[in-house]
N, C-alpha and C positions, 0 to 999 in steps of 0.2 A: 559774295562768296570768296573774294580774295584770290580768284583764279581765272585763268582763261581756259579752263578745262574744256570749253565747248567751241574753241576757235574753229575747228573743222566742221562743226555742226550748226553754225549760225544761220545757214540758209533755211533751216527748218524753224524759223523764229516766229511762229504763230501758235497761239494756244490751240489745243485739241478741241474737238466738238464737246460741248457741255461745260467748257471752262467758264467760270463766272468771275468777273472782275469785281474788285471792291468798289465802294461808292465814292471814289475820289472825284473831285471837281476837276475837269480837264483844263480849266482856265487857271487853276491854282499854281502860282509860281513858287510857292513855299514848299520845297521838297520834303521838309521834315513834318509837314502837317499830317500826312497819312501814316507815318511810321509807327504810331501806337494803335492804329485801327486793326481790328481782327478781320481777316479775309472772309468775305461773305460766303458761307457754305462750305469752306474747307476746314478740315480738322486733321492734325497729324497725331495719330494714335501710336504711342511709343511706350513700351514697358519701362518700369523703373530699372530693371536689369539691363536693358539696352542702353538707357541713359548712363548707367554706371560704366558700361563698356566704352562709351564715347568719352566719358570723364577720364577713365584710366588711360585710354589712348592719348588724350590731350595732355595729361600729366607726363606720360612717357616722352612725348615729342617736344615738350617745352625745353628751350625757349623758341622752338620752331612751330610752325603750323602743321597740324595733322589734317588728314582729309580722308574721305571715304564716301561710299554710297549708302543710301537708305533704301533697303530692299523690302518689298512686300506686295500688297494687293490694294487696288483701288476698289472700295466698297461704297458706291454712291458718292457722297461728298467726303468720305473719310479715307484718308491714306493710312492704311494699317501696316505699320512697320513690323515685319517679322524677324528681320535681322539686319545687321550692318556688315558691310564689307570694307575693311580698311584698305586704303590704296596709298601706296608710297607717294610722298610729295616729290615730284620730279623737278621742282625748282632746285637750283644749285646755290651752294654757299649761303651767304648772309641773306639772300633774297627769300629764303625759307622762313625768315622771321616775320615777314609781313605779307607773303603771298604763297599760294600753293598752285600746283599744276597737276592735273590729271590728263595724261596723254590720250589721244584717240585709241592707241593700241591697248592701253590699260582698260579703257572704258569698254572696248570690244570684248576683252577677256571677261569682264564682269557680266556683260550681256549674254555671252555664251553660257557662262556658269549658271546664271539664274534662270535662263530659258528652260533648262532641264528640270527645274523645280516648279515651273509655271508661275514664276514671280516676275515683278517688274521693278525697274529703277523708279522710285518715287521722288527721289531728290538726292541731295548731297549734304554732308556735314563737314565742318571744318572748325578749327580753333582760332581764337584771337588772343595770342599771348600778350598779356598786360594791356589789353584793350577791351572795351565793352562788347557784349554779345549782340551788337547791332551791325547791320550791313554797312560796309564802307562804300564810298562812291565807286571804287574799283569793283567791288562785289556787284553793285548795281549795273555797271557797264558791261560785265561779262556773263551775267546770269541770263537764263532763258525763262520765259513764262512757263507755267504749269508746274515745274518742279518745286519741291519744298527745299529750302536752304536753312538747315539747322546750324546755329553758331553757338559754340561754347566759349565763354570767357575763361582765361586761365591767368590768375593773378599771382605773380611770384611763385609759379609752379603748382598752384592749387586751383583746380577747376571750380568755377563758381556757377554762374547762371547759364542755362541753355534756353535759347529762344529759337523760333522758326519763322521763316518769312517766305512770301510768294510775291512775284512781280504782278502789278496791276497792268491795265492796258496802256498806261502812260510810262511803263518801265520804272515804276516807283515801288519799292518794297512795302508790303503791308504785312503786319504781324499775323501769324497763323496760330490758332488755338492749339495748345498741346494737351493731350489727354493720355493718361496711363491706363 
């Protein structure tokens, strides 16, 4: 995720009821092995229009990371994104090129806003300026299970690939299927 947006919420670091982990071997020391697997049972449904919104925001933020929340409903094993809520990157200065920060205060504002609509935070998105749309070690260290983490690569100011990831029970990111 490139963020420590959940620093104040790490105490709630277990998956919710019904969370299904990928079929990663717990004894596997190769952290890259699971990175191309699809999360068993989870799908991130996101419209082409919403993907375009993420791309536009990533292009505007370049060369810095943009960030925001994926808002919608959980329908069985499908996370149905109804909208995104851009959130300002609270990192300061050059740190915004490689990291983003969503403060607890900003996250609370999002939760209040979406509660009125009967929606939930399904996950977060952010950009990787001039880097692939794969989670970094930093992303892995600060992400929480359950949430989808959509990453958009931006190469020389042009958004390219969008991918989505979920942590498995070993805190290793597993790719999540994207559907429009």
